[in-house]
TORRO-935702 format. One line per field, with one value per residue (C-alpha): x, y, z. Coordinates in nm, 3 decimals. Layout:
east	c(X ...)
north	c(Y ...)
up	c(Z ...)
//
This chain:
east	c(-0.247 -0.424 -0.163 -0.128 -0.539 -0.420 -0.346 -0.612 -0.520 -0.434 -0.775 -0.968 -0.845 -0.834 -1.196 -1.259 -1.037 -1.252 -1.547 -1.337 -1.200 -1.539 -1.657 -1.334 -1.389 -1.759 -1.601 -1.349 -1.571 -1.867 -1.569 -1.496 -1.828 -1.901 -1.652 -1.724 -2.066 -1.934 -1.699 -1.927 -1.688 -1.372 -1.091 -0.865 -1.050 -1.067 -0.645 -0.630 -0.842 -0.717 -0.300 -0.473 -0.502 -0.220 0.027 0.088 0.243 0.549 0.588 0.440 0.496 0.900 0.738 0.458 0.704 0.928 0.654 0.560 0.929 0.877 0.551 0.302 0.168 -0.183 -0.268 -0.150 -0.394 -0.703 -0.624 -0.594 -0.903 -1.077 -1.001 -1.070 -1.409 -1.480 -1.326 -1.562 -1.819 -1.808 -1.826 -2.115 -2.306 -2.195 -2.331 -2.681 -2.722 -2.700 -2.414 -2.101 -1.871 -1.607 -1.339 -1.435 -1.357 -1.066 -0.987 -1.128 -0.908 -0.610 -0.697 -0.802 -0.424 -0.225 -0.388 -0.325 -0.010 0.043 -0.162 -0.001 0.362 0.204 -0.097 0.120 0.453 0.170 0.134 0.452 0.372 0.075 0.213 0.575 0.819 0.734 0.402 0.460 0.482 0.147 -0.046 0.068 -0.085 -0.380 -0.433 -0.412 -0.680 -0.897 -0.828 -0.931 -1.231 -1.321 -1.228 -1.473 -1.766 -1.712 -1.722 -2.052 -2.234 -2.110 -2.243 -2.613 -2.656 -2.574 -2.770 -3.073 -3.053 -3.061 -2.707 -2.661 -2.347 -2.405 -2.533 -2.226 -2.022 -2.250 -2.128 -1.763 -1.771 -1.976 -1.714 -1.409 -1.604 -1.509 -1.126 -1.168 -1.306 -1.075 -0.767 -0.877 -1.025 -0.724 -0.462 -0.203 0.031 0.048 0.164 0.558 0.638 0.983 1.176 1.105 1.354 1.481 1.471 1.790 1.902 1.994 1.710 1.553 1.865 1.965 1.658 1.807 2.158 2.030 1.794 2.146 2.357 2.072 2.075 1.779 1.556 1.628 1.529 1.180 1.120 1.201 0.928 0.682 0.725 0.697 0.373 0.256 0.263 0.158 0.011 -0.258 -0.491 -0.787 -1.021 -0.941 -0.913 -1.210 -1.456 -1.319 -1.359 -1.718 -1.840 -1.697 -1.625 -1.887 -2.128 -2.200 -2.362 -2.264 -2.404 -2.255 -1.912 -1.914 -1.890 -1.647 -1.426 -1.567 -1.440 -1.104 -1.115 -1.223 -0.875 -0.745 -0.892 -0.732 -0.369 -0.368 -0.550 -0.235 -0.008 -0.096 0.065 0.432 0.655 0.973 1.110 1.006 1.317 1.386 1.289 0.951 0.915 1.039 0.802 0.493 0.507 0.623 0.302 0.052 0.205 0.083 -0.256 -0.317 -0.194 -0.384 -0.700 -0.695 -0.766 -1.061 -1.365 -1.643 -1.743 -1.784 -1.424 -1.293 -1.425 -1.309 -0.920 -0.919 -0.956 -0.641 -0.468 -0.571 -0.429 -0.076 -0.108 -0.189 0.078 0.344 0.198 0.222 0.554 0.679 0.544 0.700 1.031 1.090 0.885 1.105 1.415 1.469 1.580 1.235 1.395 1.376 1.031 0.850 1.060 1.178 0.812 0.750 1.008 0.861 0.483 0.653 0.773 0.438 0.225 0.372 0.429 -0.005 0.017 0.238 0.114 -0.296 -0.350 -0.104 -0.304 -0.605 -0.502 -0.358 -0.729 -0.892 -0.693 -0.634 -0.880 -0.946 -0.831 -0.451 -0.510 -0.430 -0.237 0.039 0.076 0.077 0.379 0.563 0.554 0.680 0.993 1.055 1.073 1.274 1.506 1.526 1.534 1.833 1.987 1.941 2.121 2.363 2.608 2.614 2.479 2.299 2.251 2.100 2.169 1.927 2.046 1.858 2.116 2.172 1.920 2.076 2.094 2.403 2.412 2.680 2.688 2.937 3.225 3.246 3.393 3.785 3.787 3.920 3.718 3.749 3.552 3.377 2.985 2.767 2.704 2.427 2.433 2.169 1.825 1.818 1.670 1.408 1.256 0.951 0.986 0.684 0.881 1.198 1.175 1.109 1.460 1.645 1.494 1.621 1.965 1.996 1.857 1.936 1.855 2.171 2.349 2.714 2.581 2.940 2.931 3.282 3.324)
north	c(-1.844 -1.700 -1.776 -1.416 -1.471 -1.672 -1.305 -1.139 -0.829 -0.828 -1.060 -0.744 -0.483 -0.694 -0.701 -0.357 -0.263 -0.406 -0.206 0.143 0.054 -0.063 0.308 0.468 0.271 0.418 0.736 0.737 0.644 0.892 1.158 1.141 1.053 1.429 1.539 1.444 1.619 1.924 1.995 1.849 1.491 1.695 1.451 1.734 1.795 1.418 1.418 1.719 1.636 1.329 1.442 1.695 1.385 1.257 1.545 1.603 1.239 1.427 1.647 1.530 1.103 1.119 1.322 1.111 0.822 0.963 0.993 0.662 0.554 0.810 0.794 0.539 0.393 0.264 0.644 0.829 0.601 0.686 1.064 1.028 0.794 1.067 1.333 1.117 1.077 1.432 1.493 1.285 1.418 1.767 1.625 1.424 1.751 1.989 1.780 1.668 2.044 2.140 2.404 2.178 2.362 2.212 2.442 2.195 1.891 1.983 2.117 1.826 1.580 1.784 1.793 1.418 1.356 1.557 1.368 1.046 1.093 1.080 0.800 0.529 0.508 0.441 0.244 -0.002 -0.042 -0.048 -0.430 -0.548 -0.473 -0.708 -1.022 -1.026 -1.098 -1.457 -1.325 -1.045 -1.174 -1.345 -0.990 -0.806 -0.992 -1.072 -0.682 -0.601 -0.872 -0.708 -0.353 -0.545 -0.734 -0.418 -0.258 -0.554 -0.433 -0.055 0.041 -0.173 -0.043 0.289 0.299 0.091 0.385 0.670 0.534 0.458 0.809 0.951 1.046 1.164 1.134 1.206 0.894 0.733 1.001 0.950 0.595 0.649 0.865 0.630 0.384 0.539 0.427 0.060 0.108 0.357 0.109 -0.181 0.016 0.125 -0.250 -0.416 -0.551 -0.404 -0.636 -0.847 -0.574 -0.637 -0.252 -0.107 0.082 0.401 0.645 0.915 1.274 1.396 1.554 1.378 1.085 1.158 1.155 0.862 0.681 0.848 0.732 0.385 0.346 0.485 0.214 -0.070 -0.097 -0.350 -0.089 0.146 -0.075 -0.201 0.201 0.278 0.048 0.174 0.519 0.427 0.190 0.418 0.691 0.602 0.242 0.313 0.569 0.310 0.556 0.792 0.525 0.381 0.631 0.803 0.464 0.393 0.754 0.856 0.552 0.301 0.553 0.432 0.522 0.522 0.204 0.035 0.178 0.064 -0.249 -0.191 -0.045 -0.392 -0.650 -0.481 -0.487 -0.923 -0.919 -0.723 -0.986 -1.245 -1.138 -1.059 -1.441 -1.588 -1.345 -1.487 -1.845 -1.656 -1.748 -1.601 -1.233 -1.180 -1.190 -0.891 -1.006 -1.118 -0.758 -0.683 -0.960 -0.882 -0.496 -0.543 -0.855 -0.552 -0.263 -0.458 -0.578 -0.228 -0.127 -0.404 -0.302 0.058 -0.133 -0.308 -0.273 -0.341 -0.275 -0.656 -0.711 -0.422 -0.541 -0.880 -0.799 -0.636 -0.911 -1.035 -0.638 -0.552 -0.934 -0.825 -0.503 -0.632 -0.910 -0.637 -0.423 -0.670 -0.820 -0.444 -0.367 -0.706 -0.690 -0.350 -0.431 -0.779 -0.567 -0.349 -0.210 -0.228 0.128 0.245 0.052 0.401 0.631 0.313 0.267 0.667 0.658 0.347 0.489 0.863 0.697 0.459 0.739 1.062 1.022 1.067 1.412 1.416 1.150 1.136 1.499 1.420 1.069 1.315 1.536 1.237 1.110 1.443 1.550 1.207 1.010 0.788 0.452 0.672 0.756 0.346 0.279 0.534 0.455 0.083 0.133 0.350 0.106 -0.185 0.062 0.059 -0.314 -0.357 -0.130 -0.226 -0.589 -0.527 -0.328 -0.578 -0.880 -0.687 -0.936 -1.162 -1.510 -1.497 -1.866 -1.957 -2.304 -2.388 -2.643 -2.846 -2.936 -2.687 -2.459 -2.173 -2.033 -1.961 -1.701 -1.714 -1.404 -1.510 -1.265 -1.112 -1.304 -1.221 -1.130 -1.248 -1.339 -1.105 -1.255 -1.580 -1.586 -1.528 -1.813 -1.692 -1.796 -2.100 -2.027 -1.955 -2.289 -1.996 -1.911 -2.145 -2.387 -2.201 -1.844 -2.035 -1.973 -1.591 -1.614 -1.800 -1.584 -1.286 -1.377 -1.495 -1.162 -0.931 -0.571 -0.429 -0.730 -0.738 -1.006 -1.045 -0.917 -0.989 -0.675)
up	c(0.583 0.904 1.195 1.328 1.396 1.671 1.860 2.030 1.994 1.599 1.574 1.775 1.518 1.170 1.263 1.354 1.054 0.830 0.905 0.930 0.580 0.441 0.519 0.372 0.060 0.052 0.052 -0.143 -0.418 -0.273 -0.308 -0.649 -0.751 -0.614 -0.797 -1.118 -1.017 -0.863 -1.194 -1.461 -1.534 -1.579 -1.497 -1.454 -1.119 -1.023 -1.034 -0.843 -0.530 -0.535 -0.552 -0.235 -0.089 -0.103 -0.118 0.238 0.246 0.129 0.370 0.677 0.642 0.763 1.078 1.146 1.121 1.362 1.611 1.588 1.679 1.991 2.100 2.191 1.883 2.010 2.198 1.837 1.645 1.871 1.817 1.445 1.406 1.597 1.423 1.082 1.178 1.227 0.892 0.722 0.926 0.827 0.448 0.530 0.665 0.392 0.142 0.334 0.384 -0.021 0.104 -0.078 -0.345 -0.523 -0.321 0.018 -0.177 -0.224 0.128 0.315 0.104 0.160 0.586 0.512 0.369 0.631 0.902 0.720 0.667 1.057 1.116 0.807 0.970 1.275 1.170 0.935 1.234 1.518 1.342 1.419 1.852 1.805 1.666 1.703 1.425 1.445 1.237 1.098 0.714 0.774 0.948 0.682 0.387 0.636 0.665 0.306 0.264 0.522 0.324 -0.002 0.098 0.221 -0.102 -0.251 -0.040 -0.025 -0.396 -0.418 -0.116 -0.190 -0.583 -0.498 -0.194 -0.417 -0.701 -0.437 -0.315 -0.666 -0.680 -0.339 -0.189 0.182 0.322 0.217 0.382 0.687 0.719 0.687 0.982 1.181 1.080 1.253 1.583 1.535 1.538 1.795 2.040 1.932 1.993 2.307 2.444 2.363 2.603 2.691 2.834 2.512 2.285 2.185 2.216 2.065 2.308 2.242 2.059 2.267 2.073 1.956 1.665 1.314 1.393 1.022 0.865 1.064 0.822 0.514 0.580 0.637 0.334 0.122 0.282 0.202 -0.175 -0.209 0.015 -0.237 -0.483 -0.302 -0.294 -0.663 -0.753 -0.488 -0.614 -0.997 -0.940 -0.712 -0.883 -1.258 -1.148 -0.912 -1.007 -1.077 -0.865 -1.150 -1.479 -1.354 -1.291 -1.643 -1.816 -1.677 -1.755 -2.047 -2.213 -2.144 -2.050 -1.720 -1.414 -1.016 -0.982 -1.247 -1.158 -0.840 -1.000 -1.191 -0.904 -0.682 -1.007 -0.947 -0.562 -0.648 -0.836 -0.552 -0.270 -0.432 -0.454 -0.075 -0.014 -0.244 -0.033 0.301 0.201 0.191 0.507 0.399 0.273 -0.104 -0.339 -0.540 -0.901 -0.743 -0.706 -1.065 -1.162 -1.004 -1.124 -1.459 -1.490 -1.282 -1.559 -1.848 -1.725 -1.695 -2.043 -2.198 -1.989 -2.143 -2.492 -2.398 -2.616 -2.371 -2.034 -1.970 -2.086 -1.921 -1.624 -1.641 -1.730 -1.381 -1.198 -1.291 -1.257 -0.959 -0.835 -0.955 -0.800 -0.468 -0.488 -0.555 -0.275 -0.016 -0.114 -0.123 0.224 0.374 0.191 0.381 0.694 0.773 0.681 0.896 1.242 1.467 1.632 1.285 1.149 1.166 0.979 0.710 0.698 0.622 0.413 0.208 0.190 0.083 -0.237 -0.285 -0.212 -0.247 -0.610 -0.697 -0.650 -0.982 -1.115 -1.042 -1.217 -1.527 -1.576 -1.562 -1.792 -2.049 -1.992 -2.026 -2.349 -2.514 -2.410 -2.062 -2.287 -2.335 -1.922 -1.883 -2.165 -2.075 -1.732 -1.742 -2.000 -1.773 -1.491 -1.767 -1.835 -1.512 -1.400 -1.703 -1.640 -1.258 -1.334 -1.617 -1.304 -1.084 -1.291 -1.500 -1.564 -1.271 -1.205 -0.857 -0.701 -0.387 -0.193 0.087 0.354 0.610 0.879 1.056 0.888 0.666 0.321 0.100 -0.133 -0.422 -0.657 -0.955 -1.022 -1.386 -1.626 -1.585 -1.248 -0.934 -0.601 -0.343 -0.099 0.015 -0.005 0.252 0.504 0.732 1.065 1.218 1.302 1.715 1.881 2.057 1.722 1.616 1.317 1.171 1.148 1.091 0.658 0.743 0.910 0.703 0.414 0.609 0.695 0.339 0.185 0.435 0.354 0.227 0.428 0.308 0.082 -0.098 -0.472 -0.649 -0.889)
//
C-alpha cells in the first residue's frame, strides 16, 4: 500500500504537503464561513466566490501545463507556493484589521485561482518525476490520501478555531499562510540527482494543439474527461452544499459545519486508502460505476431528515467520490507520453475543475431558491444520468472479454463484433512485460499495455 514512500524525495514532499493542505482546508472553511457572514447567508454569493476561484482553470491551466512540460517543475512550484502564501497572508491581514469586504474575498479568490491554475499541472506531473512510472499509481493514491487526511483535520480545526474565536476567521487564514513554508522547504531540500526528470519540451508552434490532437485520437481519455467534467461541475460542490445544509436546513453553527465537512473527509480518506491497493491502470467501466455510485449517494444525502443521518451518509458519499477521483487521475497519468503529461493533465483538470464556475453558482442558485436539499438532489441526479449515458455508449452492442496469461505475462483484449459482421483484424496481443520491469510493477505494465489510451485495440465494426 505504501510502496512509493520508499522514495526519499516523495516522503519529504508528502509530509510537507500534509501540513500545507491542512492549512488550505482551514482557509476553505474559513472563506466559506466568511462569505456567509458578509453576505447574510447568501448561497449565490457562496457559489460566486467558488466560481471565481476556479474560473482561471479554464483560461490558464492549459498554459500552466505547457510551462510544466518546458521548464523545471520544482522551481515552478517554489514560485507558485510562495505567491499562494502571500495571498493567504493578505486575506488574513484584511480580516484581522476589520477592513475586509465581500469584494476583497472575491478578488483574492480570483487571484488564488489564477496561481493555482499554473501550480496544479506542475504539481501533478512532478509526482512522476519523484517516483518514476513503477510507483506512479501508488504515489497518486497516497497523494490523494494525504489530501483527504488534511481534509479530515483541516475543517475540524478551522471550525473549532472559528468557534473559539467568536466567529473570527483571521486565525485560520494566518495558519494557512504559514503552512506554505513547509512545502517550499521540502522542495528546496530535495535530492536533485534522484529526480527522474522528463526531457524538457523545446519551444515550438502548435504545442497546445498537439495535446488536443492527442486527446482527440484517444477515445478512452475523452471518456475520462467527460466524466471528470460532469462530476467536477455538478458533484464536487460540497463546500457549498455542506455549508448550506448545515446553516439553512439544520440551523448549525461553525463548529458543527466543520464536523460535517470532517464526516465527508472521513469517507474521502477511506476511498483514497482503498485506492492505494490498486497497482494496475483502472478499467473504463470502473470509472463509470464509481461516478454513478457517487451521484446516487449525493442525491440520497439531500433527503436525510436529521443532521446525524446526513453526516452518516456523507461518509460513503466521500468514499465514492474519491474512488472515482483517484481512479480517473491514475487512468490519465498512466496513459500519456511523459513529454505530453503536463499538457494532458492540464486539460484533464480543466475538465475536472473548469466547470465549477458554471456548476457552483447554479447549485448555489438552486439551493437558495428551491432549498439546499434540492441543490444536492439535482446535482447528484445529473451525475447519475451522465454515468448511465457514458456506460451505454461504452458497452453499446459489444461484448468485451479480457484474458490474462501468466507465461509469458500478457493480456489479450477481445472485442466481439456486432452480430452479422465479419471480423476485420485479430485482437490486440500486448507484448510481454520487459525483464527490466520490477515484478511489483508488472501488473501496471500489463494493464497499460492491455488498455492503453487510444491504443489500436481492435474493435470490429
